[in-house]
N, CA and C atoms as a LAMMPS dump frame, in Angstrom:
ITEM: TIMESTEP
0
ITEM: NUMBER OF ATOMS
312
ITEM: BOX BOUNDS ff ff ff
-5.0000000000000000e+02 5.0000000000000000e+02
-5.0000000000000000e+02 5.0000000000000000e+02
-5.0000000000000000e+02 5.0000000000000000e+02
ITEM: ATOMS id mol type element x y z
1 1 1 N 355.824 -26.52 475.586
2 1 2 C 356.316 -27.85 475.318
3 1 3 C 357.339 -28.22 476.393
4 2 1 N 357.063 -29.244 477.15
5 2 2 C 357.972 -29.622 478.223
6 2 3 C 359.368 -29.924 477.715
7 3 1 N 360.343 -29.445 478.468
8 3 2 C 361.728 -29.749 478.162
9 3 3 C 362.369 -28.892 477.099
10 4 1 N 361.607 -28.036 476.436
11 4 2 C 362.19 -27.192 475.409
12 4 3 C 362.944 -26.048 476.067
13 5 1 N 364.167 -25.826 475.667
14 5 2 C 365 -24.816 476.316
15 5 3 C 364.966 -23.487 475.574
16 6 1 N 365.241 -22.429 476.323
17 6 2 C 365.317 -21.095 475.732
18 6 3 C 366.512 -21.026 474.795
19 7 1 N 366.452 -20.167 473.77
20 7 2 C 367.587 -20.037 472.867
21 7 3 C 368.831 -19.58 473.609
22 8 1 N 370.008 -19.849 473.009
23 8 2 C 371.275 -19.44 473.6
24 8 3 C 371.241 -17.948 473.92
25 9 1 N 371.744 -17.598 475.067
26 9 2 C 371.727 -16.202 475.48
27 9 3 C 370.456 -15.848 476.233
28 10 1 N 369.485 -16.793 476.29
29 10 2 C 368.242 -16.568 477.017
30 10 3 C 368.46 -16.778 478.495
31 11 1 N 367.375 -16.912 479.2
32 11 2 C 367.459 -17.061 480.647
33 11 3 C 367.729 -18.492 481.078
34 12 1 N 367.748 -19.429 480.115
35 12 2 C 368.011 -20.814 480.468
36 12 3 C 366.853 -21.475 481.179
37 13 1 N 365.656 -20.976 480.976
38 13 2 C 364.47 -21.517 481.611
39 13 3 C 363.753 -22.386 480.602
40 14 1 N 363.307 -23.556 481.029
41 14 2 C 362.55 -24.392 480.105
42 14 3 C 361.145 -23.836 479.975
43 15 1 N 360.507 -24.141 478.859
44 15 2 C 359.159 -23.645 478.607
45 15 3 C 358.179 -24.169 479.644
46 16 1 N 358.45 -25.333 480.231
47 16 2 C 357.525 -25.883 481.215
48 16 3 C 357.723 -25.291 482.606
49 17 1 N 358.756 -24.498 482.8
50 17 2 C 359.005 -23.962 484.139
51 17 3 C 358.701 -22.474 484.198
52 18 1 N 357.562 -22.069 483.591
53 18 2 C 357.173 -20.677 483.697
54 18 3 C 356.691 -20.418 485.117
55 19 1 N 355.933 -19.385 485.363
56 19 2 C 355.602 -18.977 486.718
57 19 3 C 354.474 -19.769 487.368
58 20 1 N 354.012 -20.83 486.759
59 20 2 C 352.931 -21.62 487.331
60 20 3 C 353.44 -22.55 488.411
61 21 1 N 352.65 -22.702 489.471
62 21 2 C 352.996 -23.649 490.537
63 21 3 C 352.417 -25.022 490.251
64 22 1 N 351.328 -25.056 489.482
65 22 2 C 350.652 -26.311 489.165
66 22 3 C 350.634 -26.462 487.649
67 23 1 N 351.052 -27.637 487.147
68 23 2 C 351.043 -27.868 485.709
69 23 3 C 349.618 -27.981 485.191
70 24 1 N 349.43 -27.483 483.982
71 24 2 C 348.136 -27.601 483.325
72 24 3 C 348.107 -28.859 482.477
73 25 1 N 346.919 -29.429 482.323
74 25 2 C 346.738 -30.638 481.52
75 25 3 C 346.068 -30.27 480.205
76 26 1 N 346.589 -30.799 479.088
77 26 2 C 345.943 -30.535 477.798
78 26 3 C 344.525 -31.093 477.8
79 27 1 N 343.615 -30.384 477.142
80 27 2 C 342.238 -30.829 477.049
81 27 3 C 341.577 -30.107 475.876
82 28 1 N 340.334 -30.415 475.625
83 28 2 C 339.538 -29.679 474.648
84 28 3 C 338.115 -29.658 475.184
85 29 1 N 337.775 -28.556 475.859
86 29 2 C 336.456 -28.414 476.476
87 29 3 C 335.795 -27.17 475.905
88 30 1 N 334.61 -27.327 475.378
89 30 2 C 333.823 -26.197 474.87
90 30 3 C 333.169 -25.507 476.059
91 31 1 N 333.394 -24.195 476.165
92 31 2 C 332.797 -23.409 477.24
93 31 3 C 332.146 -22.173 476.639
94 32 1 N 331.311 -21.555 477.427
95 32 2 C 330.751 -20.256 477.063
96 32 3 C 331.427 -19.226 477.959
97 33 1 N 331.908 -18.146 477.351
98 33 2 C 332.588 -17.089 478.102
99 33 3 C 331.716 -15.844 478.096
100 34 1 N 331.518 -15.274 479.273
101 34 2 C 330.808 -14.011 479.4
102 34 3 C 331.836 -12.944 479.726
103 35 1 N 331.979 -11.983 478.822
104 35 2 C 332.929 -10.885 478.993
105 35 3 C 332.153 -9.585 478.812
106 36 1 N 332 -8.84 479.899
107 36 2 C 331.147 -7.652 479.828
108 36 3 C 329.719 -8.098 479.589
109 37 1 N 329.097 -7.561 478.555
110 37 2 C 327.719 -7.958 478.248
111 37 3 C 327.64 -8.95 477.097
112 38 1 N 328.791 -9.458 476.648
113 38 2 C 328.832 -10.38 475.517
114 38 3 C 329.171 -11.795 475.954
115 39 1 N 328.465 -12.76 475.401
116 39 2 C 328.76 -14.17 475.638
117 39 3 C 329.118 -14.808 474.302
118 40 1 N 330.128 -15.675 474.309
119 40 2 C 330.546 -16.34 473.078
120 40 3 C 331.247 -17.647 473.431
121 41 1 N 331.27 -18.603 472.486
122 41 2 C 331.909 -19.891 472.745
123 41 3 C 333.427 -19.791 472.653
124 42 1 N 334.109 -20.558 473.482
125 42 2 C 335.573 -20.666 473.459
126 42 3 C 335.946 -22.118 473.718
127 43 1 N 337.196 -22.443 473.422
128 43 2 C 337.738 -23.763 473.722
129 43 3 C 338.767 -23.633 474.831
130 44 1 N 338.622 -24.434 475.889
131 44 2 C 339.672 -24.548 476.902
132 44 3 C 340.656 -25.573 476.351
133 45 1 N 341.916 -25.176 476.183
134 45 2 C 342.908 -26.066 475.569
135 45 3 C 343.883 -26.656 476.58
136 46 1 N 343.989 -26.066 477.765
137 46 2 C 344.664 -26.716 478.876
138 46 3 C 344.087 -26.196 480.177
139 47 1 N 344.217 -27.005 481.223
140 47 2 C 343.454 -26.762 482.435
141 47 3 C 344.206 -27.242 483.666
142 48 1 N 344.077 -26.489 484.761
143 48 2 C 344.582 -26.901 486.072
144 48 3 C 343.559 -26.458 487.109
145 49 1 N 343.732 -26.833 488.371
146 49 2 C 342.803 -26.361 489.4
147 49 3 C 342.838 -24.845 489.588
148 50 1 N 343.899 -24.173 489.145
149 50 2 C 344.024 -22.738 489.376
150 50 3 C 343.774 -21.88 488.141
151 51 1 N 343.714 -22.475 486.953
152 51 2 C 343.516 -21.663 485.764
153 51 3 C 343.45 -22.482 484.497
154 52 1 N 343.39 -21.773 483.368
155 52 2 C 343.314 -22.452 482.085
156 52 3 C 343.801 -21.529 480.972
157 53 1 N 344.002 -22.142 479.8
158 53 2 C 344.304 -21.376 478.588
159 53 3 C 343.134 -21.606 477.655
160 54 1 N 342.598 -20.506 477.093
161 54 2 C 341.468 -20.619 476.185
162 54 3 C 341.847 -20.108 474.802
163 55 1 N 341.181 -20.675 473.793
164 55 2 C 341.281 -20.175 472.418
165 55 3 C 340.02 -19.361 472.176
166 56 1 N 340.222 -18.121 471.737
167 56 2 C 339.146 -17.15 471.588
168 56 3 C 338.798 -16.999 470.113
169 57 1 N 337.513 -16.863 469.779
170 57 2 C 337.16 -16.598 468.38
171 57 3 C 337.802 -15.285 467.899
172 58 1 N 338.07 -15.21 466.62
173 58 2 C 338.658 -13.992 466.058
174 58 3 C 337.768 -12.787 466.362
175 59 1 N 338.395 -11.647 466.5
176 59 2 C 337.726 -10.355 466.689
177 59 3 C 336.912 -10.279 467.977
178 60 1 N 337.276 -11.053 468.972
179 60 2 C 336.628 -10.971 470.282
180 60 3 C 337.609 -10.371 471.272
181 61 1 N 337.106 -9.504 472.122
182 61 2 C 337.957 -8.945 473.167
183 61 3 C 337.51 -9.524 474.509
184 62 1 N 338.386 -9.413 475.489
185 62 2 C 338.091 -9.911 476.828
186 62 3 C 338.259 -8.784 477.829
187 63 1 N 337.333 -8.703 478.778
188 63 2 C 337.512 -7.809 479.911
189 63 3 C 338.589 -8.392 480.82
190 64 1 N 338.966 -7.66 481.843
191 64 2 C 339.972 -8.145 482.787
192 64 3 C 339.467 -9.321 483.618
193 65 1 N 338.158 -9.397 483.803
194 65 2 C 337.534 -10.494 484.542
195 65 3 C 336.427 -11.068 483.664
196 66 1 N 336.389 -12.402 483.562
197 66 2 C 335.377 -13.075 482.743
198 66 3 C 334.696 -14.167 483.557
199 67 1 N 333.577 -14.664 483.04
200 67 2 C 332.875 -15.807 483.625
201 67 3 C 332.882 -16.927 482.606
202 68 1 N 333.265 -18.114 483.046
203 68 2 C 333.254 -19.286 482.173
204 68 3 C 332.144 -20.221 482.617
205 69 1 N 331.405 -20.736 481.651
206 69 2 C 330.362 -21.715 481.931
207 69 3 C 330.822 -23.047 481.368
208 70 1 N 331.307 -23.931 482.267
209 70 2 C 331.725 -25.281 481.89
210 70 3 C 330.478 -26.156 481.803
211 71 1 N 330.426 -27.075 480.84
212 71 2 C 329.229 -27.898 480.66
213 71 3 C 328.811 -28.689 481.894
214 72 1 N 329.755 -29.138 482.712
215 72 2 C 329.412 -30.008 483.843
216 72 3 C 329.325 -29.292 485.189
217 73 1 N 329.528 -27.992 485.189
218 73 2 C 329.43 -27.248 486.451
219 73 3 C 328.115 -26.483 486.479
220 74 1 N 327.504 -26.429 487.64
221 74 2 C 326.221 -25.727 487.768
222 74 3 C 326.397 -24.22 487.766
223 75 1 N 327.494 -23.75 488.34
224 75 2 C 327.711 -22.31 488.46
225 75 3 C 328.866 -21.873 487.571
226 76 1 N 328.833 -20.62 487.175
227 76 2 C 329.921 -20.058 486.375
228 76 3 C 331.177 -19.938 487.227
229 77 1 N 332.32 -20.034 486.575
230 77 2 C 333.614 -19.853 487.226
231 77 3 C 334.117 -18.459 486.864
232 78 1 N 334.454 -17.684 487.859
233 78 2 C 334.986 -16.339 487.63
234 78 3 C 336.492 -16.449 487.492
235 79 1 N 337.049 -15.736 486.497
236 79 2 C 338.492 -15.825 486.243
237 79 3 C 339.059 -14.464 485.859
238 80 1 N 340.299 -14.229 486.287
239 80 2 C 341.049 -13.04 485.872
240 80 3 C 341.82 -13.371 484.607
241 81 1 N 341.804 -12.461 483.644
242 81 2 C 342.612 -12.628 482.432
243 81 3 C 344.023 -12.177 482.79
244 82 1 N 344.966 -13.122 482.771
245 82 2 C 346.342 -12.851 483.188
246 82 3 C 347.197 -12.424 482.003
247 83 1 N 346.965 -13.021 480.839
248 83 2 C 347.703 -12.66 479.631
249 83 3 C 346.836 -12.921 478.412
250 84 1 N 347.204 -12.278 477.312
251 84 2 C 346.513 -12.462 476.038
252 84 3 C 347.559 -12.446 474.941
253 85 1 N 347.495 -13.41 474.017
254 85 2 C 348.424 -13.483 472.897
255 85 3 C 347.645 -13.955 471.681
256 86 1 N 347.249 -13.02 470.836
257 86 2 C 346.465 -13.361 469.656
258 86 3 C 345.134 -13.968 470.05
259 87 1 N 344.892 -15.192 469.591
260 87 2 C 343.621 -15.86 469.862
261 87 3 C 343.64 -16.693 471.145
262 88 1 N 344.68 -16.58 471.954
263 88 2 C 344.769 -17.337 473.198
264 88 3 C 344.833 -16.389 474.385
265 89 1 N 344.333 -16.863 475.529
266 89 2 C 344.41 -16.08 476.769
267 89 3 C 344.613 -17.041 477.929
268 90 1 N 345.363 -16.579 478.922
269 90 2 C 345.565 -17.327 480.157
270 90 3 C 344.675 -16.761 481.239
271 91 1 N 343.947 -17.637 481.914
272 91 2 C 343.008 -17.223 482.951
273 91 3 C 343.38 -17.833 484.291
274 92 1 N 343.193 -17.071 485.353
275 92 2 C 343.392 -17.561 486.722
276 92 3 C 342.025 -17.587 487.389
277 93 1 N 341.621 -18.783 487.864
278 93 2 C 340.314 -18.933 488.484
279 93 3 C 340.276 -18.293 489.858
280 94 1 N 339.087 -17.825 490.25
281 94 2 C 338.822 -17.458 491.621
282 94 3 C 337.435 -17.93 491.986
283 95 1 N 337.261 -18.734 492.974
284 95 2 C 338.252 -19.503 493.709
285 95 3 C 338.729 -20.698 492.888
286 96 1 N 339.669 -21.451 493.443
287 96 2 C 340.249 -22.588 492.73
288 96 3 C 339.216 -23.691 492.508
289 97 1 N 339.321 -24.34 491.365
290 97 2 C 338.513 -25.529 491.078
291 97 3 C 339.252 -26.748 491.594
292 98 1 N 338.535 -27.713 492.065
293 98 2 C 339.151 -28.965 492.452
294 98 3 C 339.263 -29.896 491.25
295 99 1 N 340.225 -30.82 491.253
296 99 2 C 340.416 -31.717 490.128
297 99 3 C 339.18 -32.54 489.788
298 100 1 N 338.395 -32.927 490.785
299 100 2 C 337.2 -33.713 490.517
300 100 3 C 336.187 -32.878 489.755
301 101 1 N 336.015 -31.629 490.123
302 101 2 C 335.066 -30.758 489.449
303 101 3 C 335.433 -30.54 487.995
304 102 1 N 336.691 -30.29 487.693
305 102 2 C 337.057 -29.87 486.357
306 102 3 C 337.175 -31.022 485.377
307 103 1 N 337.447 -32.231 485.829
308 103 2 C 337.7 -33.325 484.896
309 103 3 C 336.597 -34.375 484.873
310 104 1 N 335.559 -34.239 485.686
311 104 2 C 334.45 -35.208 485.672
312 104 3 C 333.714 -35.152 484.349
């Protein structure tokens, strides 16, 4: 949440100023994720040219590298799983997506 500050005694960093260089935009895009030999649906809940945050179905695990199939892209996007917290995961794309590709 932009502008929300860390509790007293924290590092004094706002929630929007984490380690990202490019801000992510909220969205709701249904994608198919291939992790290992398993494919399953996920929701992309925020997106930037360099990565995204996905909501994962319960009881699903992710490999360190996954493939995302966006509805409007012809080829899968390869991404590194950077973090995981419950049903959410942060992914870093390789290579970067351009804004026209991801939001068309």
